[in-house]
KOLLOPA-381409 format. One record per atom (N, C-alpha, C, O, CB): residue number from 0; x, y, z; atom name. Coordinates in nm, 2 decimals. Glycine has a CB too. Example, Ala and Ser with C-alpha at 12.3 -4.5 7.8 and 13.67 -1.06 7.14 Angstrom:
BEGIN
<pt 0 <1.32 -0.57 0.78> "N"> <pt 0 <1.23 -0.45 0.78> "CA"> <pt 0 <1.32 -0.33 0.78> "C"> <pt 0 <1.42 -0.33 0.85> "O"> <pt 0 <1.13 -0.45 0.90> "CB"> <pt 1 <1.28 -0.22 0.71> "N"> <pt 1 <1.37 -0.11 0.71> "CA"> <pt 1 <1.29 0.00 0.79> "C"> <pt 1 <1.34 0.11 0.80> "O"> <pt 1 <1.41 -0.06 0.57> "CB"> 
***
This chain:
BEGIN
<pt 0 <2.25 7.61 -2.51> "N"> <pt 0 <2.10 7.59 -2.52> "CA"> <pt 0 <2.06 7.52 -2.64> "C"> <pt 0 <1.96 7.45 -2.64> "O"> <pt 0 <2.04 7.73 -2.51> "CB"> <pt 1 <2.13 7.53 -2.75> "N"> <pt 1 <2.09 7.46 -2.87> "CA"> <pt 1 <2.10 7.31 -2.85> "C"> <pt 1 <2.01 7.24 -2.89> "O"> <pt 1 <2.19 7.50 -2.99> "CB"> <pt 2 <2.20 7.26 -2.79> "N"> <pt 2 <2.21 7.12 -2.76> "CA"> <pt 2 <2.11 7.07 -2.66> "C"> <pt 2 <2.05 6.96 -2.68> "O"> <pt 2 <2.35 7.09 -2.70> "CB"> <pt 3 <2.08 7.16 -2.57> "N"> <pt 3 <1.97 7.12 -2.47> "CA"> <pt 3 <1.84 7.11 -2.54> "C"> <pt 3 <1.76 7.02 -2.52> "O"> <pt 3 <1.96 7.23 -2.36> "CB"> <pt 4 <1.80 7.21 -2.62> "N"> <pt 4 <1.67 7.21 -2.69> "CA"> <pt 4 <1.67 7.09 -2.79> "C"> <pt 4 <1.56 7.04 -2.81> "O"> <pt 4 <1.65 7.34 -2.76> "CB"> <pt 5 <1.78 7.06 -2.86> "N"> <pt 5 <1.78 6.95 -2.95> "CA"> <pt 5 <1.75 6.82 -2.87> "C"> <pt 5 <1.67 6.73 -2.92> "O"> <pt 5 <1.92 6.94 -3.03> "CB"> <pt 6 <1.82 6.80 -2.76> "N"> <pt 6 <1.80 6.68 -2.68> "CA"> <pt 6 <1.66 6.67 -2.62> "C"> <pt 6 <1.60 6.57 -2.62> "O"> <pt 6 <1.90 6.68 -2.56> "CB"> <pt 7 <1.60 6.79 -2.58> "N"> <pt 7 <1.47 6.79 -2.53> "CA"> <pt 7 <1.37 6.75 -2.64> "C"> <pt 7 <1.27 6.68 -2.62> "O"> <pt 7 <1.43 6.93 -2.48> "CB"> <pt 8 <1.39 6.80 -2.76> "N"> <pt 8 <1.30 6.77 -2.87> "CA"> <pt 8 <1.30 6.62 -2.90> "C"> <pt 8 <1.20 6.56 -2.95> "O"> <pt 8 <1.34 6.85 -3.00> "CB"> <pt 9 <1.42 6.56 -2.88> "N"> <pt 9 <1.43 6.41 -2.91> "CA"> <pt 9 <1.40 6.33 -2.80> "C"> <pt 9 <1.39 6.20 -2.81> "O"> <pt 9 <1.57 6.39 -2.96> "CB"> <pt 10 <1.37 6.38 -2.68> "N"> <pt 10 <1.35 6.31 -2.56> "CA"> <pt 10 <1.21 6.23 -2.57> "C"> <pt 10 <1.12 6.28 -2.63> "O"> <pt 10 <1.35 6.40 -2.43> "CB"> <pt 11 <1.21 6.12 -2.50> "N"> <pt 11 <1.08 6.05 -2.50> "CA"> <pt 11 <0.98 6.12 -2.41> "C"> <pt 11 <1.01 6.20 -2.33> "O"> <pt 11 <1.10 5.90 -2.45> "CB"> <pt 12 <0.85 6.08 -2.43> "N"> <pt 12 <0.75 6.13 -2.34> "CA"> <pt 12 <0.77 6.10 -2.20> "C"> <pt 12 <0.74 6.18 -2.11> "O"> <pt 12 <0.61 6.08 -2.39> "CB"> <pt 13 <0.83 5.98 -2.17> "N"> <pt 13 <0.85 5.94 -2.03> "CA"> <pt 13 <0.96 6.03 -1.97> "C"> <pt 13 <0.95 6.07 -1.85> "O"> <pt 13 <0.90 5.80 -2.03> "CB"> <pt 14 <1.06 6.06 -2.05> "N"> <pt 14 <1.17 6.15 -2.00> "CA"> <pt 14 <1.12 6.29 -1.97> "C"> <pt 14 <1.14 6.35 -1.87> "O"> <pt 14 <1.29 6.16 -2.10> "CB"> <pt 15 <1.04 6.34 -2.07> "N"> <pt 15 <0.98 6.48 -2.05> "CA"> <pt 15 <0.89 6.48 -1.93> "C"> <pt 15 <0.90 6.58 -1.85> "O"> <pt 15 <0.90 6.52 -2.17> "CB"> <pt 16 <0.82 6.38 -1.91> "N"> <pt 16 <0.73 6.37 -1.79> "CA"> <pt 16 <0.81 6.37 -1.66> "C"> <pt 16 <0.77 6.43 -1.56> "O"> <pt 16 <0.63 6.25 -1.80> "CB"> <pt 17 <0.92 6.29 -1.66> "N"> <pt 17 <1.00 6.28 -1.54> "CA"> <pt 17 <1.07 6.41 -1.51> "C"> <pt 17 <1.10 6.43 -1.39> "O"> <pt 17 <1.10 6.17 -1.56> "CB"> <pt 18 <1.09 6.49 -1.61> "N"> <pt 18 <1.16 6.62 -1.59> "CA"> <pt 18 <1.07 6.74 -1.58> "C"> <pt 18 <1.12 6.86 -1.58> "O"> <pt 18 <1.27 6.64 -1.69> "CB"> <pt 19 <0.94 6.73 -1.59> "N"> <pt 19 <0.85 6.84 -1.60> "CA"> <pt 19 <0.86 6.94 -1.49> "C"> <pt 19 <0.83 7.06 -1.51> "O"> <pt 19 <0.71 6.79 -1.61> "CB"> <pt 20 <0.91 6.90 -1.37> "N"> <pt 20 <0.92 6.99 -1.26> "CA"> <pt 20 <1.05 7.07 -1.25> "C"> <pt 20 <1.07 7.16 -1.17> "O"> <pt 20 <0.90 6.92 -1.13> "CB"> <pt 21 <1.15 7.03 -1.34> "N"> <pt 21 <1.28 7.10 -1.33> "CA"> <pt 21 <1.33 7.15 -1.47> "C"> <pt 21 <1.43 7.21 -1.47> "O"> <pt 21 <1.38 7.00 -1.28> "CB"> <pt 22 <1.25 7.13 -1.57> "N"> <pt 22 <1.28 7.19 -1.70> "CA"> <pt 22 <1.17 7.28 -1.73> "C"> <pt 22 <1.05 7.25 -1.73> "O"> <pt 22 <1.29 7.07 -1.81> "CB"> <pt 23 <1.20 7.41 -1.76> "N"> <pt 23 <1.10 7.51 -1.78> "CA"> <pt 23 <1.10 7.56 -1.92> "C"> <pt 23 <1.20 7.59 -1.98> "O"> <pt 23 <1.13 7.63 -1.69> "CB"> <pt 24 <0.98 7.56 -1.98> "N"> <pt 24 <0.96 7.59 -2.12> "CA"> <pt 24 <0.89 7.72 -2.15> "C"> <pt 24 <0.82 7.77 -2.06> "O"> <pt 24 <0.89 7.47 -2.19> "CB"> <pt 25 <0.91 7.77 -2.26> "N"> <pt 25 <0.84 7.88 -2.31> "CA"> <pt 25 <0.82 7.86 -2.46> "C"> <pt 25 <0.92 7.85 -2.54> "O"> <pt 25 <0.91 8.02 -2.28> "CB"> <pt 26 <0.70 7.85 -2.51> "N"> <pt 26 <0.67 7.82 -2.65> "CA"> <pt 26 <0.73 7.69 -2.70> "C"> <pt 26 <0.77 7.67 -2.81> "O"> <pt 26 <0.73 7.93 -2.73> "CB"> <pt 27 <0.74 7.59 -2.61> "N"> <pt 27 <0.79 7.46 -2.64> "CA"> <pt 27 <0.94 7.44 -2.64> "C"> <pt 27 <0.99 7.33 -2.66> "O"> <pt 27 <0.74 7.42 -2.77> "CB"> <pt 28 <1.01 7.55 -2.61> "N"> <pt 28 <1.16 7.55 -2.60> "CA"> <pt 28 <1.20 7.57 -2.46> "C"> <pt 28 <1.14 7.64 -2.38> "O"> <pt 28 <1.22 7.66 -2.69> "CB"> <pt 29 <1.31 7.50 -2.42> "N"> <pt 29 <1.36 7.51 -2.29> "CA"> <pt 29 <1.42 7.65 -2.27> "C"> <pt 29 <1.50 7.69 -2.35> "O"> <pt 29 <1.47 7.40 -2.26> "CB"> <pt 30 <1.39 7.71 -2.16> "N"> <pt 30 <1.44 7.85 -2.13> "CA"> <pt 30 <1.52 7.84 -2.00> "C"> <pt 30 <1.60 7.93 -1.98> "O"> <pt 30 <1.33 7.95 -2.12> "CB"> <pt 31 <1.50 7.74 -1.92> "N"> <pt 31 <1.57 7.73 -1.79> "CA"> <pt 31 <1.56 7.59 -1.74> "C"> <pt 31 <1.46 7.52 -1.76> "O"> <pt 31 <1.52 7.83 -1.69> "CB"> <pt 32 <1.67 7.54 -1.67> "N"> <pt 32 <1.66 7.42 -1.60> "CA"> <pt 32 <1.71 7.44 -1.46> "C"> <pt 32 <1.79 7.54 -1.43> "O"> <pt 32 <1.75 7.31 -1.67> "CB"> <pt 33 <1.66 7.36 -1.37> "N"> <pt 33 <1.70 7.38 -1.23> "CA"> <pt 33 <1.83 7.31 -1.21> "C"> <pt 33 <1.89 7.25 -1.30> "O"> <pt 33 <1.59 7.31 -1.13> "CB"> <pt 34 <1.89 7.32 -1.09> "N"> <pt 34 <2.02 7.26 -1.06> "CA"> <pt 34 <2.02 7.11 -1.07> "C"> <pt 34 <1.93 7.04 -1.01> "O"> <pt 34 <2.07 7.31 -0.92> "CB"> <pt 35 <2.11 7.06 -1.14> "N"> <pt 35 <2.13 6.91 -1.16> "CA"> <pt 35 <2.15 6.84 -1.02> "C"> <pt 35 <2.10 6.73 -1.01> "O"> <pt 35 <2.24 6.88 -1.25> "CB"> <pt 36 <2.22 6.91 -0.93> "N"> <pt 36 <2.24 6.84 -0.80> "CA"> <pt 36 <2.11 6.81 -0.73> "C"> <pt 36 <2.11 6.73 -0.64> "O"> <pt 36 <2.33 6.93 -0.72> "CB"> <pt 37 <2.01 6.88 -0.76> "N"> <pt 37 <1.88 6.86 -0.69> "CA"> <pt 37 <1.79 6.76 -0.76> "C"> <pt 37 <1.69 6.72 -0.71> "O"> <pt 37 <1.81 6.99 -0.68> "CB"> <pt 38 <1.83 6.73 -0.88> "N"> <pt 38 <1.75 6.64 -0.96> "CA"> <pt 38 <1.83 6.53 -1.04> "C"> <pt 38 <1.88 6.56 -1.15> "O"> <pt 38 <1.66 6.72 -1.07> "CB"> <pt 39 <1.86 6.42 -0.98> "N"> <pt 39 <1.95 6.32 -1.04> "CA"> <pt 39 <1.90 6.28 -1.18> "C"> <pt 39 <1.99 6.26 -1.27> "O"> <pt 39 <1.95 6.20 -0.95> "CB"> <pt 40 <1.78 6.27 -1.21> "N"> <pt 40 <1.73 6.24 -1.34> "CA"> <pt 40 <1.76 6.35 -1.44> "C"> <pt 40 <1.79 6.32 -1.56> "O"> <pt 40 <1.58 6.21 -1.34> "CB"> <pt 41 <1.76 6.47 -1.40> "N"> <pt 41 <1.80 6.59 -1.48> "CA"> <pt 41 <1.95 6.58 -1.51> "C"> <pt 41 <1.99 6.60 -1.63> "O"> <pt 41 <1.77 6.72 -1.42> "CB"> <pt 42 <2.03 6.54 -1.41> "N"> <pt 42 <2.17 6.53 -1.44> "CA"> <pt 42 <2.20 6.42 -1.54> "C"> <pt 42 <2.28 6.44 -1.63> "O"> <pt 42 <2.25 6.49 -1.30> "CB"> <pt 43 <2.13 6.31 -1.53> "N"> <pt 43 <2.14 6.20 -1.63> "CA"> <pt 43 <2.11 6.25 -1.77> "C"> <pt 43 <2.18 6.22 -1.86> "O"> <pt 43 <2.05 6.08 -1.59> "CB"> <pt 44 <2.00 6.33 -1.78> "N"> <pt 44 <1.96 6.38 -1.91> "CA"> <pt 44 <2.06 6.48 -1.97> "C"> <pt 44 <2.10 6.47 -2.08> "O"> <pt 44 <1.82 6.45 -1.90> "CB"> <pt 45 <2.11 6.57 -1.88> "N"> <pt 45 <2.21 6.67 -1.93> "CA"> <pt 45 <2.34 6.60 -1.97> "C"> <pt 45 <2.40 6.65 -2.07> "O"> <pt 45 <2.24 6.77 -1.82> "CB"> <pt 46 <2.38 6.50 -1.91> "N"> <pt 46 <2.50 6.43 -1.94> "CA"> <pt 46 <2.49 6.36 -2.08> "C"> <pt 46 <2.59 6.33 -2.14> "O"> <pt 46 <2.54 6.32 -1.84> "CB"> <pt 47 <2.37 6.34 -2.13> "N"> <pt 47 <2.36 6.28 -2.26> "CA"> <pt 47 <2.41 6.37 -2.37> "C"> <pt 47 <2.44 6.32 -2.48> "O"> <pt 47 <2.21 6.24 -2.29> "CB"> <pt 48 <2.41 6.50 -2.35> "N"> <pt 48 <2.46 6.59 -2.46> "CA"> <pt 48 <2.57 6.68 -2.41> "C"> <pt 48 <2.64 6.75 -2.49> "O"> <pt 48 <2.35 6.67 -2.51> "CB"> <pt 49 <2.60 6.69 -2.28> "N"> <pt 49 <2.70 6.79 -2.23> "CA"> <pt 49 <2.81 6.73 -2.15> "C"> <pt 49 <2.91 6.80 -2.11> "O"> <pt 49 <2.63 6.89 -2.15> "CB"> <pt 50 <2.81 6.60 -2.13> "N"> <pt 50 <2.92 6.54 -2.04> "CA"> <pt 50 <3.06 6.56 -2.10> "C"> <pt 50 <3.08 6.54 -2.22> "O"> <pt 50 <2.89 6.39 -2.03> "CB"> <pt 51 <3.15 6.60 -2.02> "N"> <pt 51 <3.29 6.63 -2.05> "CA"> <pt 51 <3.30 6.76 -2.14> "C"> <pt 51 <3.42 6.79 -2.17> "O"> <pt 51 <3.35 6.51 -2.12> "CB"> <pt 52 <3.20 6.83 -2.17> "N"> <pt 52 <3.20 6.95 -2.24> "CA"> <pt 52 <3.20 7.07 -2.15> "C"> <pt 52 <3.26 7.18 -2.18> "O"> <pt 52 <3.09 6.96 -2.35> "CB"> <pt 53 <3.12 7.06 -2.04> "N"> <pt 53 <3.10 7.17 -1.95> "CA"> <pt 53 <3.09 7.11 -1.81> "C"> <pt 53 <3.07 6.99 -1.79> "O"> <pt 53 <2.97 7.25 -1.98> "CB"> <pt 54 <3.11 7.19 -1.71> "N"> <pt 54 <3.09 7.15 -1.57> "CA"> <pt 54 <2.94 7.14 -1.54> "C"> <pt 54 <2.88 7.25 -1.55> "O"> <pt 54 <3.17 7.25 -1.47> "CB"> <pt 55 <2.89 7.03 -1.51> "N"> <pt 55 <2.75 7.01 -1.49> "CA"> <pt 55 <2.71 7.04 -1.35> "C"> <pt 55 <2.59 7.07 -1.32> "O"> <pt 55 <2.71 6.86 -1.53> "CB"> <pt 56 <2.80 7.03 -1.26> "N"> <pt 56 <2.77 7.08 -1.12> "CA"> <pt 56 <2.77 6.97 -1.01> "C"> <pt 56 <2.71 6.99 -0.91> "O"> <pt 56 <2.64 7.14 -1.12> "CB"> <pt 57 <2.84 6.86 -1.04> "N"> <pt 57 <2.84 6.75 -0.94> "CA"> <pt 57 <2.99 6.71 -0.92> "C"> <pt 57 <3.02 6.59 -0.92> "O"> <pt 57 <2.76 6.63 -0.99> "CB"> <pt 58 <3.07 6.81 -0.90> "N"> <pt 58 <3.21 6.78 -0.87> "CA"> <pt 58 <3.23 6.75 -0.72> "C"> <pt 58 <3.14 6.76 -0.64> "O"> <pt 58 <3.30 6.90 -0.90> "CB"> <pt 59 <3.35 6.71 -0.69> "N"> <pt 59 <3.38 6.67 -0.55> "CA"> <pt 59 <3.38 6.79 -0.46> "C"> <pt 59 <3.42 6.90 -0.50> "O"> <pt 59 <3.52 6.60 -0.54> "CB"> <pt 60 <3.32 6.77 -0.35> "N"> <pt 60 <3.30 6.88 -0.25> "CA"> <pt 60 <3.26 6.82 -0.12> "C"> <pt 60 <3.17 6.74 -0.11> "O"> <pt 60 <3.20 6.98 -0.30> "CB"> <pt 61 <3.32 6.87 -0.01> "N"> <pt 61 <3.28 6.84 0.12> "CA"> <pt 61 <3.26 6.69 0.15> "C"> <pt 61 <3.16 6.65 0.21> "O"> <pt 61 <3.15 6.91 0.15> "CB"> <pt 62 <3.36 6.61 0.10> "N"> <pt 62 <3.35 6.47 0.13> "CA"> <pt 62 <3.28 6.39 0.02> "C"> <pt 62 <3.29 6.26 0.02> "O"> <pt 62 <3.29 6.44 0.26> "CB"> <pt 63 <3.21 6.45 -0.07> "N"> <pt 63 <3.14 6.38 -0.18> "CA"> <pt 63 <3.24 6.37 -0.29> "C"> <pt 63 <3.30 6.47 -0.33> "O"> <pt 63 <3.01 6.46 -0.23> "CB"> <pt 64 <3.26 6.25 -0.34> "N"> <pt 64 <3.36 6.23 -0.45> "CA"> <pt 64 <3.32 6.29 -0.58> "C"> <pt 64 <3.41 6.31 -0.67> "O"> <pt 64 <3.39 6.08 -0.47> "CB"> <pt 65 <3.20 6.33 -0.60> "N"> <pt 65 <3.16 6.39 -0.72> "CA"> <pt 65 <3.16 6.30 -0.84> "C"> <pt 65 <3.17 6.18 -0.83> "O"> <pt 65 <3.24 6.51 -0.75> "CB"> <pt 66 <3.14 6.36 -0.96> "N"> <pt 66 <3.14 6.29 -1.08> "CA"> <pt 66 <3.28 6.30 -1.15> "C"> <pt 66 <3.33 6.41 -1.16> "O"> <pt 66 <3.03 6.34 -1.18> "CB"> <pt 67 <3.34 6.19 -1.18> "N"> <pt 67 <3.47 6.20 -1.24> "CA"> <pt 67 <3.48 6.30 -1.36> "C"> <pt 67 <3.58 6.37 -1.38> "O"> <pt 67 <3.52 6.06 -1.29> "CB"> <pt 68 <3.38 6.30 -1.45> "N"> <pt 68 <3.38 6.39 -1.56> "CA"> <pt 68 <3.39 6.53 -1.52> "C"> <pt 68 <3.46 6.61 -1.57> "O"> <pt 68 <3.26 6.36 -1.65> "CB"> <pt 69 <3.31 6.57 -1.42> "N"> <pt 69 <3.31 6.71 -1.37> "CA"> <pt 69 <3.44 6.74 -1.30> "C"> <pt 69 <3.50 6.85 -1.32> "O"> <pt 69 <3.19 6.73 -1.27> "CB"> <pt 70 <3.49 6.65 -1.22> "N"> <pt 70 <3.62 6.67 -1.16> "CA"> <pt 70 <3.73 6.69 -1.26> "C"> <pt 70 <3.82 6.78 -1.24> "O"> <pt 70 <3.66 6.55 -1.07> "CB"> <pt 71 <3.74 6.61 -1.37> "N"> <pt 71 <3.84 6.63 -1.47> "CA"> <pt 71 <3.82 6.76 -1.54> "C"> <pt 71 <3.91 6.83 -1.58> "O"> <pt 71 <3.83 6.51 -1.57> "CB"> <pt 72 <3.69 6.80 -1.57> "N"> <pt 72 <3.67 6.92 -1.64> "CA"> <pt 72 <3.72 7.04 -1.56> "C"> <pt 72 <3.78 7.13 -1.62> "O"> <pt 72 <3.51 6.94 -1.66> "CB"> <pt 73 <3.69 7.05 -1.44> "N"> <pt 73 <3.74 7.17 -1.36> "CA"> <pt 73 <3.89 7.16 -1.33> "C"> <pt 73 <3.95 7.27 -1.33> "O"> <pt 73 <3.66 7.18 -1.23> "CB"> <pt 74 <3.95 7.04 -1.32> "N"> <pt 74 <4.09 7.04 -1.29> "CA"> <pt 74 <4.17 7.08 -1.41> "C"> <pt 74 <4.28 7.13 -1.40> "O"> <pt 74 <4.13 6.89 -1.25> "CB"> <pt 75 <4.12 7.06 -1.53> "N"> <pt 75 <4.18 7.11 -1.65> "CA"> <pt 75 <4.21 7.26 -1.65> "C"> <pt 75 <4.31 7.31 -1.70> "O"> <pt 75 <4.10 7.08 -1.78> "CB"> <pt 76 <4.12 7.33 -1.58> "N"> <pt 76 <4.13 7.48 -1.58> "CA"> <pt 76 <4.19 7.53 -1.45> "C"> <pt 76 <4.20 7.65 -1.42> "O"> <pt 76 <4.00 7.54 -1.60> "CB"> <pt 77 <4.23 7.43 -1.36> "N"> <pt 77 <4.30 7.47 -1.24> "CA"> <pt 77 <4.20 7.52 -1.13> "C"> <pt 77 <4.24 7.57 -1.03> "O"> <pt 77 <4.39 7.58 -1.26> "CB"> <pt 78 <4.07 7.49 -1.15> "N"> <pt 78 <3.97 7.54 -1.05> "CA"> <pt 78 <3.97 7.46 -0.92> "C"> <pt 78 <3.92 7.51 -0.82> "O"> <pt 78 <3.83 7.53 -1.11> "CB"> <pt 79 <4.04 7.35 -0.92> "N"> <pt 79 <4.05 7.27 -0.80> "CA"> <pt 79 <4.18 7.29 -0.72> "C"> <pt 79 <4.21 7.22 -0.63> "O"> <pt 79 <4.03 7.12 -0.83> "CB"> <pt 80 <4.25 7.39 -0.77> "N"> <pt 80 <4.37 7.43 -0.70> "CA"> <pt 80 <4.49 7.34 -0.73> "C"> <pt 80 <4.59 7.34 -0.66> "O"> <pt 80 <4.35 7.42 -0.55> "CB"> <pt 81 <4.48 7.27 -0.84> "N"> <pt 81 <4.59 7.18 -0.88> "CA"> <pt 81 <4.70 7.25 -0.95> "C"> <pt 81 <4.80 7.19 -0.99> "O"> <pt 81 <4.53 7.07 -0.97> "CB"> 
***
């Protein structure tokens, strides 16, 4: 959450406006975000500070190739059955 709030504080007004329906604030701090898979712009924002550090939620599934970074992240831990 620290990285998320730091990125949010540094985000442009245009970015904040684009994400206002999926980033939820309390007292000016982010307390919750919606699923990245439902908001491509949110996924793009989250990847600016979290890519390859955590599974963001867009891995391969049901014929979708997913995001290579997410696929690598989960395969490191054997979550893909490798």
